[in-house]
N, C-alpha and C positions, 0 to 999 in steps of 0.2 A: 376383532380388528381394533387397533389403537388409532389415535389421532395425535399428530405432532403439534405441540404448542412450543414455538421457538422462544429462545431468549430474545431480549429486546434491546433497542437503542433509542436514544432521544433523536427525533427527527428535527433537524434545524428548520426554523420557519422560513428563512430567506437565505439565498446563496451567500451574501456577504462578500468581504474583501480579504484576500490573503496577502496584501501588499506589505503589511507590517513585518511578517516573518521574513519575507524576501529582503526587505531593507535591513533588518537586524543581522541577517546572515550574509549580506553583501552579494545577493543574487540579482542579476539584472531582470527587469520585468519580462523580457522576451525569452529568457533562458528556460528550457524545459526542466521541470522539477519532478523527481520521483520521490515519493515519501514512503518510508518503511517504519513500522512500529511494532516492537516485540521485545521480550526479554532477550538479552544477549547471552543465551545459553546454548548448550550443545544441541538440544533437540530442535532448535530453530534453524540450524544450519545456515547462519547468516553469511558464512563464507561463500556459499553458493550464490547468494544475492550479489555479493561483491564481484565475483567472477562474471556473473550475468551482466552487471552494470558496465564492466570493462568492455565486454563484447558489444553491448548496446552503444557505448560511446564510439567504438571503432566503426560502427555502421553509420551513426548519425553525425558524429563530429562535435556533439555538444551534449549538455545535460548535467544536472547536479543531483546527487543522491543525498537525501536527508535521512539519517538513521536515528530514530528516537528509541529510548529505552536504555536500561543499565543491566549489568549482569557480569558473571565471572569470565565470559569470553571477550570482554571489551579489549584488554591488552593484546590478545592474539589477533583480533579483528583489526585493530589499529595497525598492527605490524603488517598484516596482509595488505591492508590499504596502501601502505608505503611500498611494499614489495611490488604491487601491481601498478604503481605510479599514479595513484588516484588521490593523493593527499589534497590537491586543490579542488577536487570535484566531489568529495564526500564530506559531509558535515555530521559528526557525531554530536547530538544535542542533549544526550542524557535523558533523565526522567522528565516527562512533560506533564505538569499539573493538569488536572481535568479542565480547569477553567480556561487554559490556554490551548487545549488540544484542537479545538475547532479551527483556530487560525492556521494550523499546519495542514489540515485537510483542505482548507480553502486555498492555501498557497501552492499546492501541488497540481500537476497536470494528470498524474496517475498514481495509483497506490500499488505497492509491490509487497507481497507477503509470502515468505517461504517458511514452512514448518513441517516437521515429520509426524506430528500428532496434534490434533485439535478436537476437543469435544464440541466446540461451536465455531470459534474464530470471530470474536466480537469486533475486533478491529476492522475486519473485512466488511462487516455489516455497517460499521460506523462510516467507513470510506464511501460505501454505496449510498448511505443516507445523505452525503454531501454531493452526490452526483458525480463521483469520481470513478472512472474505469479502473478495474482491478486486474492485476496479473498475479496469479497464485498457482498452487500445485494440486495435482490430482491425488489427494490424500485425505483420509478420514472424512470429516464433515465439510471440508472447504468447497468442493464442487457443488454440494447441495446449497450452501449459503450463497455462493457466488451466482449460481444460475446463469442467466443471460446478461449479467452485469460485468463480464470480464472475460479474460482468456485464461484457460487452465492448461498447464503443461505437466509433464511427468516430474515427480519429486527428484531433486538432485540434478536435473538436466539443465545446467547453467547456460548451455548454448541455446536451447529452445526458449528458456526464460528471457535471455538477452534479446533474441529475435522478436519475441512478443512485445517487449518494452520498446524496442526500436520501431516496430511496426506501428504502435500506437502514438509514439512521439511524432512520427512522420505523417500520420493519417488523422488529422484533427476531426473530420466528420465521423470516422469510426469511433474515435475516442469519445466524442460527444454522444453518439448513439448508445454506446455501452454504458456511459455514465448515466444517461437518462433512464435506460432500462434498469440499471442498478438502483437508482433512486425510487423508481416505481415499485421494484421488488421490496426494498426496505420499508416503504410506506405500507405495502400490503401485508408483509409477513412479520416484520420486526418492530412495528410501531407499538409502543407500550399500551396505548389506548385499546388497540385491537386485541393485544394479548390479554389485557385485563378482562375484556368482554368474553374472550374464549374461556 
């Protein structure tokens, strides 16, 4: 029998403040923010995330989606954003340097990640390390990484994805509970110090 030694992430020492990103992007302090980070490529199916966000906004009436990352699908995704009437509510911020990435995790209320194949899903573990609840899909490694730190739905099911995001936006105690569970999981399983010991 083998033993799994996971990939790792840097665990932030203190929660910190995400106000700078909100101010830079013109997002009010009270506005719910969903953050997504991935390559803008076909295998990530970011269009599912956009449709899910539209469904989420229909339920909650508010919210901003920040999409980090670059890739060949960006023009098509921007066009779909316009087609869905979400230009004012979606921010494409491009590549985020590592030094500034923490500010985006701190600025968001929850992290959303859709992908059709992941060998690990390091951005999910990073979000969890910042105490952010995650909404992702039941695919390859993602449920194992997420554990009790978020909600997992079927791949490609934008309706269920949107409902999960809306549920967490409206339910702050559940969002906080999942975020705390995710942070504990990241500290226990994905902490580089622990991985080095293993």
